[in-house]
N, C-alpha and C positions, 0 to 999 in steps of 0.2 A: 763606331758611333758617328753619326752624321753631324755636320756643323753648318751653320747658316750665316749668310750676310744679307743685309736688307738695304734697299734703296727706297727711302721715303720721299714721296712727292709732297713737299711742304707748301704753304701758301705762296711763297716767292719762287717756286719752281717754274720752269717754262710751261708746264702743263700740270693739271691737277689729277688727271686720270690717264691710264694707258691700258690698252688691250693686249692680249697675247699676239695678235696679228701685228701690232705696231712693234712689239718686242722682236718678233721674227724678222721684220724689216730691218731693225737695228742690227740684228745678228748678221743678216746678209750684207748689209752695208759695211760692217766691221770686217767680215771676210774679204770683201772687195778691196777695202783700203789696205789691208795687210798684204794682200797678194800684189797690189800695185807697188809696194815697197820692193818686193822680189823682182818685179819687172825692171825697176830702176837700177838694181844692182846685178841684173842678168842672172838670177838664181831662182829656183823654184821654191820661194819662201812661203807661198800661200798655204801649202800643206803642213809646213812646220810651224808657222806663226800661230795658227789657231786650228789644230787638227781635229775638228769636230764636224759632225753632220747633224742637222736638226731632225729629230724624230718626235712623233706625237702618238700617244695612245688614244683610243676612242674615249676612254674614261676621263681623260684630262682635257678634252677639247674645250677651249675657251678659258681655262684656268691655269694650266701648266703644260710644259713640254720639257724635253730633255735633249741634251747635246751628247752624242755618243762618238767615241773615237775608236778607230781600229788600230792606232799605233800602240806600240808596246808600253810606253811610259805614261799612257793616258787611259782613262776609263770613261767616266760620264759626269755630267753636271746637270742638275735639275733647276728649272727656272719657272716661277709661278707668280701670279698677280692676285692680290687680295686687298681688302679694306679693313681698317680698324677705326674705332671711335677714340678720338683724342680730346682731352680737355685743355682748352687754351688757358693762357695766364689769367684772363678775366672770368674764367669759370664756364664759359660756353663750350658746348661739345660740338665737334664737327667730325665728319667722316674723312679719313685720309687714306689714299691709295699707297700701297707699297709693293715693291718687287722683291721676292724672296729668291735667293740663289742658294741652293743646297748642295753640299758635297755628301754623297751617300757613303756608308761605311767602306765601300770598295774603292773609293776615290784615292788617287795617288798624290804625291807631292806636286807632280806636274799639273794635275787637275786644279789643285789649290792655287798655283801660280797663275794659270790661265783664267781661272774664275776671278781672281783679284784684278787682273788686267781688264777683263770684260766688264766687271762691275764698276771699275773706275771710269771706263769709257761711257757706260750708260749713265752713271752719276753726272759726268760732265755734260753729256748731251741733253739731259733732262733738268739740269741744275738742281739736283736732289741732295738729300742728306744720306751719305753712305755709311752704314754701320758694318765695318769689316768683320771677318771671321775671328780676329783676335780681340774684338770688343772696342777697338778704336773707332772714332767717328771722323769722317771727312766731309766738309761742308763745301758744296759746289754751287750754292746759290748765293746771291748778293745778301750780305748780312748788314743789319743796321748798326 
């Protein structure tokens, strides 16, 4: 059974919409900064810190992609972007963008740990509202 985490881009987030291309850039940036940690300690940490390669199918272009690992304790993580209609406290409706991170049924405990790390990173970068796999919510945006 698959499980999902969501990063919602709320009105006080740093941006209100995001494309899959921007998410791919964040993935590459995350891989870069984790490999720099390895350089600092003189160890090949980049392959262990986040052991995934970005892959995209033709059917998912512009809406989702997946991260595939060739290491034995990891499998894959799916990442997509969509919008939903939200009713504000005053009753007005607005469109809100969210990022969905899905662990397929074949995902391992290692995938869940790495997906949690990556979703927290994205949540902090975009100042979003992160709904974790366990149902808890982390707020990375300035709250009133």
